[in-house]
C-alpha positions in Angstrom: -15.8 -20.9 0.2 -18.0 -18.7 -1.4 -18.7 -15.1 -0.5 -21.6 -13.0 1.4 -25.3 -14.1 0.8 -27.8 -11.1 1.1 -31.3 -12.4 2.7 -33.7 -11.4 -0.1 -36.4 -13.0 -3.0 -34.8 -15.5 -4.7 -36.4 -14.2 -8.0 -34.6 -11.8 -10.3 -36.8 -9.1 -10.2 -35.5 -6.4 -10.7 -34.9 -4.4 -7.4 -31.1 -5.1 -7.7 -29.8 -3.6 -10.4 -27.3 -6.3 -10.3 -27.1 -9.8 -8.8 -24.2 -12.2 -8.4 -25.6 -16.0 -7.6 -22.5 -18.2 -6.6 -20.4 -16.6 -9.4 -17.2 -18.5 -9.8 -14.3 -17.0 -12.6 -11.1 -19.1 -12.9 -8.0 -18.6 -14.7 -6.3 -21.8 -15.7 -5.6 -23.4 -11.6 -6.2 -19.8 -10.4 -9.5 -19.3 -8.4 -10.1 -15.4 -9.1 -14.1 -15.6 -7.9 -15.0 -18.1 -5.6 -18.6 -18.6 -5.5 -19.7 -15.3 -4.5 -23.1 -14.2 -4.0 -24.0 -10.7 -4.2 -26.6 -7.9 -4.4 -25.9 -4.4 -5.2 -29.1 -2.3 -4.9 -30.8 0.3 -7.1 -29.1 3.6 -6.8 -26.6 2.9 -4.0 -23.0 3.4 -4.6 -20.9 0.1 -4.1 -17.2 -0.3 -3.6 -15.6 -3.6 -4.0 -12.7 -3.1 -1.6 -9.6 -4.9 -1.2 -5.5 -5.8 -2.2 -4.2 -6.5 -5.6 -5.4 -10.1 -6.5 -8.5 -10.4 -4.2 -10.8 -10.7 -7.2 -12.2 -7.5 -7.2 -11.6 -6.3 -10.9 -12.4 -9.8 -12.1 -15.4 -9.5 -10.4 -16.0 -6.1 -12.2 -15.1 -7.2 -15.6 -17.7 -10.2 -15.1 -20.4 -6.9 -14.8 -18.6 -5.5 -17.7 -18.8 -8.7 -20.1 -15.4 -8.4 -20.4 -14.6 -11.6 -18.3 -17.7 -14.2 -18.2 -18.0 -17.1 -15.6 -17.6 -20.5 -15.0 -20.1 -21.3 -13.0 -23.1 -19.2 -11.7 -25.2 -16.7 -12.6 -25.3 -12.7 -13.4 -28.1 -10.8 -13.4 -28.7 -7.0 -14.7 -31.9 -5.5 -14.0 -33.1 -8.8 -12.9 -32.8 -10.1 -16.2 -29.3 -13.0 -17.4 -26.1 -11.0 -18.4 -24.1 -14.3 -18.6 -23.6 -14.5 -22.7 -24.9 -11.0 -23.4 -21.6 -9.0 -25.1 -20.9 -6.1 -23.2 -21.9 -3.3 -25.9 -25.5 -4.6 -24.8 -25.4 -4.5 -21.3 -26.5 -2.1 -19.2 -23.5 -0.6 -18.2 -21.0 1.2 -18.6 -16.8 1.5 -17.3 -14.8 4.3 -16.2 -11.3 3.1 -16.4 -8.0 4.2 -14.2 -6.7 5.2 -18.0 -9.2 7.5 -19.4 -9.2 6.5 -23.2 -10.0 9.7 -24.5 -9.6 10.0 -28.2 -6.7 12.9 -28.7 -7.8 14.1 -32.0 -11.4 15.4 -31.2 -12.2 17.7 -29.1 -14.0 16.8 -25.5 -17.9 17.8 -26.4 -17.5 15.3 -29.2 -15.6 12.7 -26.7 -18.7 12.8 -24.4 -20.6 12.7 -27.9 -19.1 10.1 -29.2 -21.1 6.6 -27.8 -24.0 8.5 -28.8 -23.3 9.3 -32.1 -22.1 5.4 -32.2 -26.1 4.8 -31.6 -27.1 6.9 -34.3 -28.7 9.8 -31.9 -29.7 12.8 -34.1 -26.1 15.0 -34.2 -28.4 18.2 -32.3 -29.6 15.7 -29.2 -26.8 14.4 -29.0 -24.3 17.4 -28.8 -27.2 18.6 -25.9 -26.8 15.7 -24.0 -23.4 16.1 -24.4 -23.6 19.8 -22.8 -25.2 18.4 -20.2 -23.0 15.7 -18.5 -20.1 18.2 -18.9 -22.2 20.5 -16.8 -22.8 17.9 -14.4 -19.5 17.3 -13.7 -18.4 21.3 -14.1 -16.4 20.9 -17.4 -18.5 23.5 -19.1 -16.8 26.0 -21.6 -13.8 23.7 -22.1 -16.4 21.8 -25.1 -13.4 22.8 -27.8 -10.4 21.7 -25.6 -8.8 18.7 -26.7 -7.8 15.9 -24.2 -4.4 16.7 -24.3 -5.1 20.6 -23.0 -6.5 19.1 -20.0 -4.7 18.2 -16.3 -5.5 14.3 -15.3 -8.2 15.1 -13.4 -10.4 17.4 -16.0 -9.6 14.2 -18.2 -11.1 12.2 -15.7 -14.5 14.2 -15.5 -14.4 14.0 -19.5 -13.9 10.4 -19.1 -16.9 10.4 -16.4 -19.2 12.8 -18.4 -18.1 10.3 -21.6 -20.4 7.4 -19.5 -22.7 9.2 -17.8 -24.1 10.7 -21.0 -25.2 7.2 -22.1 -27.6 6.7 -19.3 -26.7 3.0 -18.2 -27.9 1.2 -15.2 -24.5 0.8 -13.3 -21.7 2.5 -13.5 -18.9 0.6 -13.4 -15.4 2.5 -12.3 -12.2 0.6 -12.3 -9.5 2.6 -10.1 -10.1 5.9 -11.7 -8.4 8.4 -9.3 -5.2 6.0 -8.8 -3.1 8.1 -11.4 -4.4 11.4 -9.7 -2.4 12.8 -6.9 -3.6 13.3 -3.5 -5.1 16.5 -3.3 -6.5 15.7 -7.2 -8.3 12.7 -5.6 -10.0 13.6 -2.3 -11.5 16.4 -4.5 -12.8 13.9 -7.2 -13.8 12.0 -4.4 -16.3 14.8 -3.5 -17.5 15.2 -6.6 -18.2 11.5 -7.2 -20.8 11.3 -4.4 -22.1 14.8 -5.4 -22.6 13.2 -9.5 -23.6 10.3 -8.5 -26.4 11.9 -5.8 -27.8 13.8 -8.4 -27.9 11.6 -11.1 -29.0 8.5 -9.1 -27.4 5.8 -11.1 -26.2 2.9 -9.9 -22.4 3.3 -9.2 -19.9 0.0 -8.5 -16.2 1.4 -7.5 -13.3 -0.6 -7.2 -10.3 0.4 -5.1 -7.9 -1.0 -3.0 -7.9 2.2 -1.1 -9.9 2.1 2.1 -9.8 5.5 2.4 -11.8 5.7 -0.8 -14.3 3.3 -0.1 -15.3 4.2 3.6 -15.0 7.9 2.5 -17.7 7.3 -0.6 -19.5 4.4 -0.6 -23.0 3.4 0.7 -21.6 -0.2 1.4 -18.5 -2.1 1.2 -17.7 -5.4 -0.1 -14.4 -6.0 1.2 -12.4 -8.6 -0.7 -9.9 -11.5 -0.1 -8.6 -14.3 -1.9 -12.1 -14.6 -4.2 -14.8 -14.2 -1.7 -16.3 -10.9 0.0 -15.2 -11.5 3.4 -17.9 -8.1 4.9 -20.5 -6.3 3.5 -21.8 -3.4 5.2 -21.8 0.1 5.7 -18.7 1.9 6.3 -18.8 3.0 10.1 -19.8 -1.1 10.8 -17.1 -2.0 8.5 -14.7 0.2 10.9 -16.6 -0.2 13.8 -17.4 -3.9 13.7 -15.1 -6.4 11.5 -16.6 -9.6 11.6 -13.2 -11.1 10.1 -9.4 -10.7 11.4 -8.7 -10.1 7.2 -11.5 -6.9 7.5 -9.8 -6.4 11.3 -6.4 -5.6 9.5 -6.8 -4.5 6.3 -9.5 -1.4 7.1 -7.4 0.5 9.1 -4.6 -0.1 11.6 -5.2 -1.9 14.6 -3.4 -3.8 18.0 -4.1 -6.9 18.3 -3.4 -8.6 21.5 -3.6 -12.4 22.2 -4.8 -14.9 25.2 -7.0 -16.5 26.9 -10.7 -16.1 28.1 -10.4 -15.3 31.9 -14.1 -14.2 32.4 -17.0 -14.3 30.5 -20.6 -13.5 32.1 -23.3 -10.8 31.5 -21.9 -9.6 27.7 -18.5 -8.4 28.6 -14.9 -10.8 28.7 -11.9 -10.4 30.1 -8.8 -11.8 28.5 -5.0 -12.3 30.3 -2.9 -11.4 27.5 0.3 -12.1 29.4 2.5 -9.5 31.4 -0.3 -8.6 33.8 -2.2 -6.9 31.0 -5.8 -7.9 31.0 -8.3 -6.8 28.2 -11.8 -6.1 29.8 -14.7 -5.5 27.0 -17.8 -5.9 25.7 -19.4 -9.3 23.3 -20.0 -12.7 24.2 -16.8 -15.1 24.7 -16.1 -18.3 26.1 -14.4 -19.5 29.3 -11.2 -20.8 28.2 -10.7 -20.1 24.8 -7.8 -18.6 23.5 -8.7 -15.4 21.1 -7.6 -12.5 19.5 -8.5 -8.7 20.6 -7.8 -5.7 18.4 -7.5 -2.1 19.3 -7.8 0.6 17.3 -5.1 3.1 17.8 -7.1 6.0 18.1 -8.9 4.3 20.7 -5.7 4.2 22.9 -5.0 7.1 25.4 -1.5 7.9 26.5 0.6 10.1 29.0 4.1 10.0 30.2 5.2 7.8 33.3 4.1 5.2 34.5 0.4 3.8 35.7 -0.7 3.1 39.0 3.5 2.5 40.1 5.1 -0.1 37.7 2.0 -2.8 37.7 -0.8 -3.3 34.5 -4.2 -3.1 35.7 -7.1 -3.8 33.4 -7.3 -1.8 30.5 -3.7 0.0 31.1 -0.4 -1.1 30.5 3.1 0.8 30.9 4.8 1.1 27.5 8.2 2.3 26.9 8.5 4.5 23.7 10.1 3.6 20.6 8.9 6.8 18.4 6.7 9.6 18.6 5.8 11.3 14.7 3.4 14.3 14.9 1.0 13.6 11.8 0.2 16.7 11.9 -2.9 17.7 13.7 -2.4 14.2 15.4 0.7 12.2 17.6 1.8 8.9 16.3 3.3 6.5 19.3 5.0 3.3 18.6 5.7 1.8 22.4 6.9 -1.7 23.5 4.7 -3.5 25.8 6.8 -6.0 28.3 6.6 -9.6 26.9 4.1 -8.8 23.7 5.4 -6.6 21.9 4.9 -3.1 20.0 1.7 -1.1 20.3 0.6 2.1 18.3 -1.5 5.1 20.2 -2.8 8.1 17.7 -4.3 10.8 19.4 -5.7 14.1 18.1 -3.0 16.5 19.4 -5.5 19.5 20.5 -6.6 16.8 23.2 -3.8 14.5 23.8 -2.4 14.9 27.4 0.5 17.3 27.2 3.2 15.4 29.0 3.5 13.5 25.1 4.9 16.5 24.2 8.2 16.2 26.3 8.7 12.3 25.9 11.4 10.5 23.8 12.6 7.1 22.7 13.1 5.1 25.5 11.1 7.0 28.3 8.2 5.2 29.5 4.3 6.1 29.3 1.1 4.7 30.7 -1.5 3.1 27.7 -5.3 2.6 28.6 -8.8 2.3 26.5 -12.0 2.0 28.1 -14.4 -1.2 27.6 -15.8 -0.2 24.0 -13.0 -0.1 22.6 -11.6 -3.8 22.4 -12.9 -6.3 19.3 -13.4 -9.9 20.1 -12.0 -11.3 16.9 -12.5 -15.0 18.2 -9.7 -18.1 18.0 -10.0 -18.2 14.0 -8.0 -14.8 14.6 -4.7 -16.9 15.6 -4.2 -18.0 12.6 -3.1 -13.6 11.1 -5.2 -11.4 9.0 -3.1 -12.2 5.9 -3.4 -15.9 6.0 
């Protein structure tokens, strides 16, 4: 129960833009957010990442004030925000559906919030023009939203939120309606804009590529809790739970007993003569799950050392081979164990892989830095 806790001062002194303190939100018998603790640093780009139903959007709605917690505290700028209506919070939200006013010009759409605040006409139009320049939409001030592409409409929605100068900008899967090429372009733009304005961005997504490429930190969520919070590289290279290991990127899992554990290293007997050697603390005799990323495995046609498996080396039978542009991916069967996925850069892959076909034998291997020891808890499976 409960979420990730980052050590810090217990006082709401404004050193964090958003704080969750044991926040719980229920919908009937469903606990959508389960005793989460989270501190969002000033000026950071934080992504809430997870599958549908994990609690990420509910968490965002709690910050925005569209939902109220059943338990716990939510602080914005060090001030308790529970019970404060959305329009009085120092936050703005950008949704996947842009909700632009079709009868208004782009400039009037962006200036609308300032008009509601009774900002003078000349000032609000000047600020709206600055916001449009920031999102590279200068020259389209007089256009109607229906004249714009999806990506351009998203930029206008972003400008409309930024012009209000919020303490925190909330983004609820804003790129979901865009095609792949445009999504990648907008990822670059969002990161650029966030760096220029210095506003805290909290970004909700189920797309790990978006989260890892844009964020300063990522909070991986599952079943209403934060499984892991950290920098993207740490999340990818050092997953702390079986769910994170399985959800972030692709992972091959091998299960076995720890045969050796000494001097910061381990050896796991995975069966069928396969021994996985790696680095980390383990307890001899325990049953564990070890994860190996597909890109950390190398392959070559033929078999290794005759027909026998050795430490961090195994023989396998090719099931499929796929070309992924600059990469080659092979799915192969380890006898008595199951399938293993290998993904290599074509430029550096063994040239013999060009000649293999389903049914052929290959040798796969990895170095001692590749295996991730996930412990006994992983045996229940990443999604359980």
